[in-house]
N, C-alpha and C positions, 0 to 999 in steps of 0.2 A: 410617348404613351405606349407604343407597341413594345418598346424595350423594357419598360417597367413591368408590363403584364407578363412578358416572357420570363423575366427574372423571378417574378412571383411564382409562376408555374414551375420553374426550375427548382426553386426552393422547396416546393411542395412534393418534389420527387417526380413530377410529370415532365421528364426531360424531353421525350419525343414531342409532346404537345407544345412545349415552349419553342423548340426548334421549328416545328411546323408553323407556329404563329409568326415567328420572325421571317420565315421563308416566304409566307404569304404576303407580309408587309413589304418585303424586299422585291417581290414580283411586281407590286404596284409602283414602287419607286426604286428601280434598279440602280439609280445613280446616287442614292443616299449613302454616304460613307459611314455614318454612325450606325445605321442598321446593319451594313455589311460587317463592320468591325465587331458589333455585338454578337451577330450570328456566328462568326468564325470563332470568337472567344468562347462562347458557350459550347459550341460543337467540339472544339479542341479539349475543353475541360471535361466534357462528357466522355470523349474517347479515351482520355487519359485515365479517368476513374474506372471505366469498364475494362480496359486492358489490365489495370492493376487487379481488379476483382477476378478476372479470368486467370491470371497468374497465381493468385492466392488459391483459387479453386483447384488448379492443376497440382499445386503442392499438396493440397488435402486429398488429391486423387478423386475429386468430385467432377467427373468428366461432363456430366449433364449441365452443371452450373457454369463451367468454363465455356462450353459450347454456346449456352445462352448469351453470355456476355459478349463473345466474339460476334455472334449474329446481330446483337444490338448495335455493335459498332458498324457492321456492314450495312445495317438499315439506314444509317445517316451518312455513311461514307462508303459507297459501294466498292471503291478501289483501294481501301486501306490495306496496305501490304502486311502489316503486323497481324491484323485480324485473319487475313487469308492464310498466312503462314501458321497462325495458331490453330486454325481448323485443320489444316493439313497435318500438323503435329499431333493433334488429337486423333485423327484418323490413323496416323502411323502408329501411335501408342496403342490404340485398340487392336490394330493388326498384329503388332508385336506381342501384345498380351495373349492373343490367340495362338500365335506361333510358339510363345514360351510354354503355354500349356501343352502343345503338341510335343515340344522337346522334352518336357518333364515326363510325359506319358511314354515316349520312346525310351528314355533312360530307365524308367521303371520296368520296361519290357526287356532290358539289357541290350537294346539296340543303341549302343553308345555313339556309333558313327552317325546315325540319323539325327540323334539329339545334338551332337556336336555340329553337324552341318547346319541345322536350323539356328543354333545359337550364334554361329559365325555369321550367318546372314543377318541376324538381328543387329549384332554389333557392327557389322559393316555399314548398315544403314543408320545406326544410332550408337556411336561409341560410348556415349554417356549413360546407356541403359544399365543401371546398377543391378537390376534383377537378373538380366541375362548374364552379366559379368559374374555375379555370384554363383549362379548355377554352373557356368562354364568352369570357374575356378574349382568348384567342388568336384566336377567331373574330371578335370585334369589331375587333381590330387589322387583320385582313385585309379586312374588309368594313365600310364606313362606314354603309350603310343596308340593311336586309333587303329581300328581294323581297316583293311584295304577298301572294303565296299560294304555299305549297309545291308545289301541283299545277301552277301556271303557271310556276314558276321555270325549268324546262328549256326550254320553248318560247320564253320571253322572253329567253333568253340568246343567241339567234341574232343574228348581226351583219348589218348592211346599211349601204349608203351611199345617201343620198337627196338630190336636188337639186330642190326644188319652189319655184316662184315664182308666187304668186297662184293656187295650185291649190285645187280644192274640198276642203273638210275631209274629206268622206266618201270622196273618192278617196285621200287619204293613209291613212285607216284601212283602206281596201280593200287597199292594199299591205301594211300590217301584218297584216291577216287572212290574205292569201295566203301571206305568208312564214312566219308562225308557226302557221298553222292554228288561229287563235283567232277566235271570233265576237265582234263588237262590236254591242251594242244601244244605240240612241240614244233619249234621252228626247224627248218630243214638242216640248219647248221648245228643243232644239238646232237652230239655224238650218241649213237644208239648203244655203243659198247662201253660207255662211260660208267665207271663203278663208283659206289659210294659206301662209306662206312659210317653208320649212325647208331648210337646207343642213347636212347632217350626214354625216360620213365615218367609217366603221369603228366605229359605235356599236351598242350592243345595242338590240333592239327595246323592251325595258323602258325604257331611258333615252330612246329616241326618243318613246315614248308619253308619258312624263313631261314632256318638253319641249313637245310639241304641246299637251298638256292645260294646262300652266302658262301658255303664251303666248296661249292662247285662252280663259282663264277657265273652264275645264272641270274636272270631277272624275270619278273612276271608282270603281266598286264591283265586286268580283269576285262573280259570281253562282254559278258552278259551275266545274268543272275546265277548261272551255274557252270560257267566256263572260264578257265584261266589259261592264258597263253604263256608258255615258257620259252625263253630265248636267251642266247648267250649275252653276257655282260661285256659287250665290245662297243667302242664308239660308234661304229656303223649301225649296229643293231639298235643301240639306244636312240639314235636319230630316227630310225624307222618306226620303232614301237613305243618309245617312252612318251607318255602323255604330258603335255605342257599346259599351263594355265596362265592367264593374264590377270594381274591384280593391280588395282589402282588404290593409292593411299592419299587421302587429303589430310594434310597435317595442320593442326591448329597452333601448336607451340614450337615444335621442333623445326630445325632447318632442313629443307629437303635435300640439299647437297650433302650435309653431314650424315643423314640417314642413308642416302644412297651409298656413300663410302663404307658405312657399316655393313650394309648388305653385300657389297662387293668383296669386302675383306673376310667376313665370317662365312657367308654362304657361297662365295665364289660365283655370284650371279653376274653374268656379263650383260644381259639385256635389261638395262635399267635406264629409264628416261626421266629427267628432272624437268619440271615446269616451275620456274621461279615465280612467274606471275601469279599462279594459283597456289603456290607452295605445295605442290603435289608431286608424286613420283609414280611411275608405271613400271612394273617388272613382269618379265615373262620367264617362267621356270617351271620345275616340276611341282606337283601338288604338295609334296613333302617340304620343298623349299619355300613355297608360299605360306604354308602353315607356320614354319619357323620365322619367316619374315614378319608375319602378323604379330608374333610375340616380341620380336626385336623392336618393331615400330611402336608397339604399346609401351615398351620401356622408354623409348626416346620421347614420344609425344605426350609428355606430362605437362600440366599447367605450370607456367613459370612462377616460382615463389615471389611474393611481394611483401613489403614491410612498410609501415608508416613510421617515420622518424619524427618524434616530437623534440624539437631543439629549442633551447632557451639560451640566448647570448646576452650577457650583461656586461657593460663597460662602465666602470666607475672612474671618474676623473676629478681629482681634488687639487685646487690651486690655492696656495697661501702666499701673500706678498705683504711685506712690511718695510716701509722706507721712512726713517725718522732721523732728524738732525739738521745741522747747518752746514751747507756746502760753501766753503769760502772760495774766493777766486783762485783758480789754479795757475794762471799765467798772466804776465804783464808784457805787452809788446811795445817797443819803442822804434820809431822810424823817423828819419829826417824829412822835413817838409820840402816840397819842390821849391826851386829857386824862382825868383821873380821873372827871370828870362825864360824859364821853362826848360833850361838845359839840364843835362844830367849832373848829379852830385859828384863833385870831385873829392879827391883825398884832402885837398886843402880846405874844402868846405867842412869836411868832417872834423878837422883839427880845430876849426874856429866856430863850432856850433855853440849856440846859446840855448837856454831853456825854451825860449819862444820859437825856436826853429825845429823843435823835436815834437812829434805827435806821439801820444801814448794811448794804448787801448788795453783794457783789463776785463777779464771774464766776470760775469755777474756773481753776486752772492745770493745763494738760494737757501731758503728755509723749507725743508721737506718734512711733511707730516702726512703720510699716505698709507692706507691699509686696504688690501683687496683679498676677499675670500670668494672662491668660485667652486661650485660643486655641479658636476654634470653626470647624469645617469642615462645611458643609452641602452634600451632594452629591445631585443628582437626575438620574436617567438614564432618562427616559421614551422609549419607542419609539412613534411616532404614525404610523398609516396614514391618509393623507388622499387624497381625490379631487381631481381637477384643479379649481382655482378655488373649492374649498370650504375654509372656515376650520376648523382644528382648535385646540381650546383645552385648556390644562393649567393646573390650579390646585393648588399645593402650599402649604398653610398652614391658616389658621383663618378661620372666619366669626364675626366678633366682633359681639355684639349692641350696638346703639346705641339707647338708650331715650330717647324724647322724651315729655314730659308736656304735656297741654293741659287748662287749667282753664276752666270756664265761669263765668258770673255767678252761677249758683246754688250754686257751690262744688263742682260735680262735676269730678273730675280723671280724665282719660283718658290712658292710657299707650299709646304706639305703639312697637313694636320693629322696627327696621331692622337688617339684617345687612350688615356691611362685610367685604369680602374682604381679608384681610391675609396676606401671605406672598409666594410666587412665582407670578406669573401670566404665562403664555406663550401667545400667539396666533400661529399660522403659517398662511399661505395660499399653497400652491404653485400655480404656473402652469407647466404642462409643455408645452414646445414639441415640434414633430414631429422635431427633430434631437437629441432625447434630452438636452436641457438643461432645467434646472429653475430658474425664477425664484421665489424664496421671499420673501414679505413677512413680516417678523418684527416682533412687538411684544412687548417684554419689560418687565415691571414687577415690582419688588421693593419690598415695603413692610413696615413693622413699627410696633408701637405705641411711639411716642416718649414719650408722657406721658398720664397720666390726669387729667382735669379734673373736679372735683366742682362741680356747679352749686348755686345757692342753694336749689333745691328738693330737693337731696340725690341727684339722679341723676348718673351718671357719663358723661362725654363723653371721647372719645379723640382725642389728637393723633397723626395718622398721618404717619410719615416715609416717603417714597417716592422711588424712582429708576426712571426709564423710559428705554427706548431703542427706536427704531423705525428699520428700514432695509429695503432690498430687495437681495437677493443673487441672482446668477445663477451657478449651479454646474452642473457636469457630473455624470453619474451616478457616485456613489462618491467625489466630491471633498469634502474636509473643509475647513471654515472655522471659525476660532476668533475670537470677538469678545470682547475684553477692554477694560479701561480704565474700567469703572464703579467708580471708586475714591472712597471717602469717607475722608479723612485729617484727623483732628482732634487737635490738640496743645494742652493747657492747662497753664499753670503759675501757681500762686497762692502767695504768701508772706505770712504774718502775723508782724509783728515790732514790737519796741518802737522808737519813733521815736528816732533818734540812735544808740542802742546796737546796734540791729539792722543798722546800716550799717557797723559797724566790720569791717574785713577779718578773716576767719578767726574772731575772737572773736565776731563778730556772729551766728554760727550758734547760740551759746548763748542768744541773746535773740530767736530767730525760729523759725518753723515753716513748712516748705515742702511744697506739694502739687503733684506733677507727674503729669499724666494724659494718656495718648496712646491714641487709638482709631483703628484703621485697618480699613476694610472694602472688599473687592474682590469683584467678580462676574465670572466667566468663563463664556462661553457657547460651546459647540462643537456644530456641527450638520453632519450628513452625510446627504445624500439618497441613497436606494437606489430606483431605478426598478423598480417591479413590473410595470407594463403601460403601454404607450404605443400610440398610434395608428400603424398602418402607413401609410406614404405611398401614396396610391392610384396606380394605374397611369395612364399618360398618356391612354389611351382612356377612362378614367373621369373624368378632369379636363376633357377637352375632347371634345365629341361634336356631331354634326350636330343642329340644332334647328329646321330649316325656315326660314320667313320670318316677317315681322311679322304677316302676315294669315293664314298657314296653317302648321301644324306639318309638313305634307308638303313644300311648297316644291319646289325642284329639287335632287334628291340628287346625290351624287358619282357619277362614271361607274362603272358596273359592269365587272367583268372579263369580257370575252367568252369564249365557249367556243372560237371559232375565230379565226384571224387576221383583222384588218380588211381590207376590200376584197373580201371574198368575194361580197357582193351589193351592187350599186349600182343605184339607181332614179332615173330622170330623168322630167320631166313629159311630154315628148312633145307631140303635138297635142291630143288629147282624153282618151285613155286612157293611164294610166301604163304604161310599158314597162320591162323589165329589161335592163340592160347590165352588162358587167364592165369595171372599170377596168384599164388596163395596169399591170403590176407596177412598183413603185417602183424607184429606182436602188439599187445596192449601195453602202453607205456606205463600205466599205473600198477601193473601186476608186480608182486614182490619178486626180487631176484636175489639169489645167494651168490656172492662173489666167488668167481672161480668155477661155477657150475653153469654151463650154457643151458638155455631154455630149449625146449623141443623145437620151437619154431623161431629160434633166435637168428639163425643164418639161413639164407636161401641159396640153393645151388647155383653155381655159375652157369651162364648160357653156353651152349656148345659153340665151339669154333671161335672163341674170343681170345685174342692174342694179347701180348703185353701192350700196355698203354691204353687199353680200353676201359670202359666203365664196367665193373664186374660186381655181381652179387649185391647183397644187402646186409648191413650189419645192424647191431642193436646197441642203443645207448639208454641208460636208465639212471635216474637220480635216486640217491639214498639220503634222506634228510628227515628230521622230525616234522610232524605236521603242525605242531604248535610250540611256540617259545614265548618267553616273557621279555619285556623291555629291559635292556641292560644285561641280559643273560647271553653269554657266548655259546655258540653251538657250531657243529660241523656239518658239512654237506659234501657227499662224495658223488662222483660221476663214474659209473661203471660201464664198461664197453665190452662187447663181444665182436672181435674183428671177423668179417666174412671171409677174409683171406689174409695172407701175410702182409703186415704193414710195417713200414720203417720210419715214417714221420707223420705227425698229426698236428697240423695247424688248425686252430679253432678259436672262436670268440664266444664269450658268455655275457649275459646282461642281467643287471639287478637294479633295484630302486635305491639310489643313494640316500633318499630321504627316510627310508625305513630300515635299511640294512647297512652296516659298516663292515668292510672287508678288513680283517686283521692280518691274514696271511694266505698265501697261495702255495700249496705243496704238490710236488710231483707224485703221481701214483706209481704202482709197481707194474703197470701194463707193459711198458717197453723195457723195463729193467730185468725181465725174466731171463733166465740162463746166464745171469751175471754180466749182461751187456752194459756197456757204458752208454750214457745218454747225455744229451744237451737239452736243458730245460730253460726256456726264456719266457718270462711273463711280465706283463705291464698292466697296471690297474689305473684306469681313468675314473677317479672317484667323482668328478663333476658330471661326467656323462653317464656313469653307471655301466662301464664296459670293462671287461677283462680280456686281454689278448694273450694267447698262449701258443707257443710253438715247442713241441716235444719231438726230439729226433733221436733215433736209435743209431749208435755207431757200429757199422758193420765190421770195421777193421778190428774191433776188439774180439770178434769171433773168428776172424780169418775167412769169412764167407760173406755172401750178400743176402742171407735169409732174413726175413722179418719174423714177427711174432703173430701167432694165431690163437694163442691162449687168452681167454678172457681175464680181465683184471680191472683194478681201479685206475682210471685215467687221471683223476685229479681229486685233491682234497682241499676244500675251502674252510677256513676258520673265520666265522662270522659273528657279529653281535647285532641284536635288534636295538634300534634307537628310537622307534616311535610305534605306537600301537596301530594295528591295521587288521581289517578282516581277512585280507589275503595279500601277501607280497610274493612275487614270482622270481624264481631262478630259472633261466632258460638259456639254451644253446642257440645262438643266432646263426652261426655258420660253422661248418666243420668240413674239411677236405682232406681225408687221410690219403697218404701216398704209399703205394705198394712197392713190390720189388721191381727194379728197372724203371721206376717212375710211373708205374701203372696207377690210374685213378681208381680209388675204391669208393663206391657209393655207400654212404651210411645215412639213413634217415635221421632228421632232427627229432629228438624226443619231445614229448609234451612238457610244458613248463611245470616245474615243481612249485606247488602252492603251499605257503607257510603262513599260518595265522599268528599274529603278534598280539599278545594280551598285555594289559598294564601290569 
């Protein structure tokens, strides 16, 4: 009665009331097995339903509903591990959401390192947090290397231009200190008379410090919010000052030993501990190495791809037998009868035999009229779920015992039983590629007992007939492939007849018996892969990232994005004490230029005291092209240059949109050909990537000296054709690195892109 009432309450949605009713009845009769079974069944059903509702609410991001379902579970089962873990997960998700908001606010304030640190903490606690992963990927795409310290990031993003030749190293850092209001403390082993030559324009203080440290074999350590320690980059000093971090990685899919080998090989990390039991590893290294280890582990620890293989195996066996005719006796046997005395028959007895003394035996005469038709269809339809590169096996058949006997000299006989697999055996090994194609290695074997052989000792041995097929298929997700042709076709015809009489046409059938037997067996295999889970192709910033130099993971980072425009602060060496000066503004890229006539502000004077090989002055590049063209209309674009000093070689690269513009030809300009000089002009057009690579070199031997050219002129002429309409397509110089006399580096700013409107 109590059970029925409880079920009625449960059906009305009053789950807690039904369980309370059963629990009260169970308290009165605690030994009643029916009440206990009903209570446990209803409780388990309620827990399952509420946990499913909680998971659904979590997917909908309805945290309140999920929390309510988990608490209902704990109301009837206070120690339920899944409900407690679910509440902890909700609490962690709420905490992560708050931290994610803080990270986004920090990134908006350009405090990238603070945001990165928060995001790394979230992903360390919850690697599957897609929101944090998305924000971190966007941050990594924008910045190639994080600043040293979040508290120093703002000060180090100030820009400056410095020109130092053989200046005292501490004077250089004094300029950095005054500009960024940061203190620099030097180790006692840093040489006070060490000199540095630095020519940097429009760079951030952070990048300038990195360059000076790298080129002078120095390292740094952030001590507090406005103090940096400078020390020599030697093994002893690195042990004393370099900060180390300990990081633990719990792996869900990757093998800990394999990941450890990767870290040791790529990062040269020596302190790596592997825990096979928990599939985790612990490393101790510099913060830069730990950050790179996180990226490498993320590439390794991806979910293992899985595939569902839907297999159909059909075996068709047809048997046809026909036996018709008269089978006459095949032999007559004559034998002498034993003598009356029972003695052996002698030769004399054989010579005097009579008909009554000879026995005769003859085989029977048979009339055969038999027909047998047999059809057997065997169908197997297994569904196999297999992991990537793991072999799944299916056996449909019998394990036949094969007994072998071993006898010893003492007469002891030992029997050994071995089992043979007879039937249908299928082995499949899928190899899942990242483009959702599955290569399947298939091994199919079909066997049967063809015959039983009895040995002299009385044991049975089996003759096994088998057919095997092995192949490798490459199929797409959901693509079906049928493998057929494993056919065994046997046709036997046997005739027993009287010699001569059996060969008579038509009438010979009365003196013969024929047996016709046909056996045909065919196996058909159909396989269809259904991809359950595959690896997601990693983003480009995860596949390729900055990794320092061979000797240091810090190395020279990519240029940071300055907070203000370049040229705001410029520093020159002066006589003894560095002074500050402001560079004149650069030319306007869109202003019209007449070839061969330099602009008033086209070239900037070189800094005093700069020798060969330094970065000198500033040049001018300008585009000359129509502002509007029609689709299909050819047009020309010229790149004009005012060298700031004598140049002998100009390697550079241009970019265009291959979907909007077609490059017809690339021609050398007259810039380096002036004074009748011979030149070498090499160009390559990558039409798929939209890149033009050019190297133009002036031959000094033709002049008999090593002078370059300083006269402005046309550097390049492009013959183009518009192929599609667009509001604006850009021609731009992506990189240019002119070389002066004796290999000196000549600084030439990249011009603004040339915008061209393409009309139909």
